[in-house]
C-alpha positions in Angstrom: -0.1 0.4 -0.4 1.2 3.6 -0.9 0.4 6.4 0.9 0.9 10.1 -0.2 1.0 13.2 2.2 2.1 16.8 1.5 0.0 18.1 -1.5 -1.8 21.8 -1.0 -1.9 24.9 -2.3 1.2 27.6 -3.1 1.2 30.6 -4.6 3.2 31.1 -8.0 7.2 30.6 -7.8 6.6 28.6 -4.5 7.9 24.9 -3.9 5.9 22.0 -2.2 7.4 18.4 -0.5 5.3 15.6 -1.1 5.8 12.1 0.4 5.0 8.4 -0.3 4.9 6.0 3.0 5.1 2.4 1.8 4.2 -0.6 3.8 5.5 -4.3 3.4 9.3 -5.0 3.4 9.4 -4.7 -0.5 9.8 -1.3 -0.5 13.5 -1.2 -1.4 13.4 -4.2 -4.3 11.3 -1.5 -6.4 12.1 1.6 -8.3 9.0 4.3 -7.1 7.9 7.0 -9.8 5.6 9.8 -9.6 3.2 10.5 -12.3 1.0 13.6 -12.6 -2.9 14.2 -13.7 -3.6 17.8 -14.5 -7.6 17.9 -15.0 -9.1 16.9 -18.2 -5.9 15.0 -19.1 -4.2 12.2 -18.6 -1.6 10.3 -15.8 2.1 10.9 -17.3 5.0 10.0 -16.3 7.4 12.6 -14.3 10.1 11.0 -12.7 11.7 7.8 -11.7 14.5 6.3 -8.9 16.1 2.9 -8.8 15.8 1.0 -5.4 18.7 2.3 -4.1 18.2 6.0 -5.0 21.3 6.0 -7.4 20.1 6.0 -10.7 16.7 8.6 -11.5 14.8 10.0 -15.0 12.6 12.7 -15.4 10.3 14.0 -17.5 11.1 17.2 -20.0 8.4 18.6 -18.2 9.9 18.7 -15.4 13.8 19.1 -15.8 15.4 20.9 -13.7 12.7 21.8 -11.1 12.3 18.9 -9.8 13.7 16.2 -7.5 13.2 12.3 -6.9 14.1 10.7 -3.4 13.8 8.2 -1.4 14.9 7.0 2.2 14.9 2.6 2.3 15.0 3.1 6.0 11.7 4.6 6.2 10.1 3.2 3.3 10.2 6.7 1.3 10.0 8.3 -1.8 10.1 12.1 -2.1 8.5 14.9 -4.6 10.7 18.3 -4.0 9.5 20.7 -6.4 10.3 24.0 -6.8 9.8 27.4 -8.9 5.8 26.2 -8.7 3.8 27.5 -11.8 -0.2 27.5 -12.0 -0.2 24.8 -15.4 1.0 22.9 -12.3 -1.7 22.2 -10.7 -2.6 18.4 -10.6 -3.2 15.6 -9.2 0.7 13.7 -8.5 0.6 10.1 -7.9 3.6 7.9 -7.3 4.0 3.8 -8.1 5.5 1.1 -7.5 8.0 0.4 -10.7 8.9 -3.7 -10.8 12.1 -2.5 -12.4 15.3 -2.6 -9.8 17.0 0.5 -12.3 14.0 1.9 -13.1 12.8 3.9 -16.2 12.3 6.4 -18.4 8.0 4.4 -19.5 8.3 2.5 -15.4 5.1 -0.4 -15.6 3.5 0.8 -12.4 2.0 -2.3 -10.7 0.5 -0.5 -7.5 -0.7 3.0 -7.1 -0.9 5.6 -4.2 -4.5 7.6 -3.9 -2.9 10.7 -5.1 -2.4 14.2 -3.5 -3.3 17.3 -4.8 -1.0 20.3 -5.6 -2.1 23.5 -6.6 -0.5 26.5 -7.7 -2.3 29.6 -7.4 -1.1 32.9 -9.8 
């Protein structure tokens, strides 16, 4: 089970950090991914991190403003996003990627419930 937290309302230019906590003892067997779904749009890939945290992949959409990280001791993956813009408003989902070394196009096998970032202008 994956549970996201940390979303909220922020002004343009601000930052938000999301967390995703996984239950179970196999967290460090998986890569972990973040996806986003903007209003009226399909869910799309944002970032992926390998089981060790040593390799990361980012979509061109967030390159330079987004950092994915993980703490295997806490079964948690994080998403830090800076310089937020109104068009970044979306529901963000974390997902378990069964390819442990990560992938630029992960096939997620388990999703969190999602948490919403809203950016005001």
